[in-house]
N, C-alpha and C positions, 0 to 999 in steps of 0.2 A: 560603506563600512571599509576600513583599512585593513581588515583581518579576514582570513578564511580559517574557520574552525572545523577541524575533522575528528570525528570520533573513531576510536579504534575498537578491535574485537572485544577487549575487555572494558566494560563500562566504567568510566571515570577519567582515565588519562585522556588528553586531547593534544592533537598536533595543531600547531598555530603557524599559519603562514602570513606574513605582513605584505601588503602592497608595497612596491618599490618604485620610486620615482626616480628615473636615471636621465642624466643629460651629460654634456661634455665636460662638466665639472666633477662628476661622480654620482652619487646617489643619495636619496633620502628615504627612510622608513621609520614608521612608528613601530615601537617595540612593545609598548603597553598602553592602553587607554582603558581606564576603569569602566567606563560606561559601556564600551563595546564588549569587554570580557563579561560584564554582568549581564548583558543580554543573552549571552550564551550559557549563563549559569555559573560562571566562574566568579564567586563572590569571596569576600574576605579581605583582609587588609595585610599587605606584605610588610613585614616588620624588620626584616634583615636582608641584606644582599651580600653575596659572597662572589669571589673570583678564584678560579683554580687554574693552575698551569701544570702541565704533565708532558712528559716526553712519550714518543712512540713506544706502544707496548704496555704502558702503564695501565693497570686496571684498578679502579677505586670502587669499593663497594663490597657487599650490598649493605646499605645503611637505611635507617629510619629513626624518627624520633616519636616517641609515644606521648600520650596525654599525661599531664594536663598541658603539654606544650607540643602537641602532634603538629608536623609541619606538612603543608602542601608546598610544592615547589614549581618554579617556572624556570626551565633550563633553556639557555641560549648559548651556542658555542660562536665565539666572537673571532677566533682564529683557528685554523686547521680544521680537522674532523674528528668526530667521535662516534662511537656506537653507544647510545644511551638506552638504559633498560629500567623498566618499572616492573615489580613483582607485586601481586595482589596478596596482602596479608590481612584484609578485613575479614573477621572471623565468620561472619554469617554470609559471605559472598559466595555465589556458586562458581566463581573463578579463583577461589582461594588457592595460592600456590602457582597460579599461571602467570606468565611474563609476556611483556610486549617490549620490542626493541626497535629503535629507529635511528638512522644516521642523522646526525646534526652537524652542519658545517658552516664555515663563514661564507662558503659559496651559496648554499641553498637557503641560508637564513631563517630556517624553520626553528620553532620553539617547541618544547614539550612541557605541557602542564601535567603534573603528577600530583593526584590528591592525596590527602591524609590517609594512613593505613597501607601505603605502599612502600616497599623497600626500593631504593634507588642506587644504581651503579652505572659505570660507564668504563669504556676502554678507548685508548687513543689509536686512531688509525693513521694519522699523518705524523711528520717528524715531530711536531710540536702542536699543542692544542691548549687554548684558553676558554674556559666556560665561565659564564656569569649566571648565577642564578638567585632568584628571590624567593624567600621563605615566608610563610604566614606566621611563624613563631620563632622567637630567638633561640639560638642554640644553647641547649643545656646538656652537658655531657652525662649527668646522672640518668637522662631520659633516652639516650641514644642506644639503640639495639641494632642487631645485624644478623645476617646469615652468610655463610661462606659462599664465595662467588660461583664455585664449580659444583655445588650440590646436585647430584644426578636426579634427586626427586623434583627439582624445579626444571632442569634440563635446559639452561640457557645456551643457545649456539653463539658463543662469543667468537668473533672473527679474528682473533689472535691466538697464537700458540705460545706457550710459556710466558704468560704475562708477568710483568713486574708488579708485584704486590707488596704491600707493607706487612710488617710482622703482626700488627694488630688485626688487619683483615684476614691474614692467613690462619688466625686463631679463632675466627668466628665460627659458631655452632653450625651444625646441619639444621635444616627445617625441622626435622623430627625432634631435635633437642632444643628448639627455639621456645623459649618461654613466651607464650601468648598473653597479650594484654588487650582488654577491651579498648578500642579506640573511639 
């Protein structure tokens, strides 16, 4: 198998490491193989792929999309380094409101699978970063929800001080004011 799948403390998100074949020309790695992912229980069909570019200190999030177009995401940092975060908002989950963070970089080539029902956000640690992520549902702005990045009820230990955030992200509600939706 070309992939190593590692579960984390919160059930659902998965860290994925690809086998890398290097020689004098460079390297080759598989990013996604449906059959290998399905063997580990990652099923569904990716219907949209996005690319994001950000500068050092930018923080994007915390966002999610709800039913009927809830999204699972497969995140990969193709240039630079980010701190990527998933927050469990599955209503009946014993880890509701808990978060997990991982450094993703072009160097470590790790991917992060975030299932439906999780908020997602990241901050840029390098001078610049580009991420590519696959989603299991197409984006629908009417179904996008979010929680403010610095909510103390969640308590994410972001590795940036004074992040650069959008006006839209700065206006997101606290978790206690977040309107819950069954996912």
